[in-house]
N, C-alpha and C positions, 0 to 999 in steps of 0.2 A: 503493499500500499504507499510506502514513503516514497517509493519512485515513481508516482503518478502525477504529482505537480511539481517537477524539477524548476520550471522557469518560476513559479511563483514563491520557491524558497529561498531564492537568491537575497542575500542580506535582510533576512527576516529574523526574528528573535524568537529564540524557543527556551523554555524552561522544563525540565524534566523531574517528574514526581515518582518515586518509588514507593512500591507497595508490596509488603510480602506477609506470609502467615509467620514467618521466623524473625529472627533478631537482625537481620543485616537490612531490613527493608529496601530491598530491591537494589542495594549499593552495587551490586554486580552488574546487573544489567545497565544501569546508569553508566558504570565505568566502561562498558562494551559498547553502548549506544552512541555517547559522545562523538567518538570519531565519525562514525557513520552520519551523524547530523551534520557535522562540519564538513564532511565530503560531499554532501546534498547541497552546500552552500546555506544552510541556516548558520545562525550565530548562536552559540549557546552562552547562558548566563553564568555567572559564577556560584549562584545559589542552588540548591536542589533540595528537594524535601523527602526525607524517609519515613514512611509510615511503617513501624515495627508491629509484630504481632497485630496485624490491621484487624483481626476479629473482635478485640477489645478495645479498638479507638474509635468505632463508630456504632451508633444505633441502628436498628432495623429500617430506620427512614432515610440512613446516610447521614446524619449529624453527628459530627466530631464530639467525642465525650471527653476528650484531654485536653484541656486549655492550655497546657504546656506547649502545645505546637503552634499556638497561634503568634508568638514573636517570630519564629523561623517562616511562616507562612507569610506573614506581612513583609518580611525582608525578601523573600523570593517573590512575592508580587511587585514590590517597590522596583527591584532590580530588573525584572521582566519588562515592566511599564516604561522604565528609565530606558532599557537598550531598545524597546520598540519604538519609542519617541526620537531617540537618538539616530537609529538606522534610517527611520522615515525620513528624516530631515538631510541626511546624506543621500538617500536614494533621491530626492527631489531637488538637491542644489549641488551635489558634488558629481561631476563626469568622472566615470570609469575610463583610465587610459587603455586603449588596446595593447595587447601583450606584443611583443617583438617577433 
């Protein structure tokens, strides 16, 4: 699925959220997905969010039960929005030079 919109990915911001039933919260998947995202032209942010033991983090309706995640989620979203805005400005105002 990731390779279906290649032109739309160039210089777009992306953040990754890992979820797992175990204690790593998808960290291994994130570690391996970041180079793939970069190769597709996406720009990854510095923050990620890892939900460990996901069965205990959300209720049946999907509401977050553990508020200790909120500061990290906030930092993640702030960075994602900043990067998206910065890249949007760049795409509109800075021409990319052709490769030699």
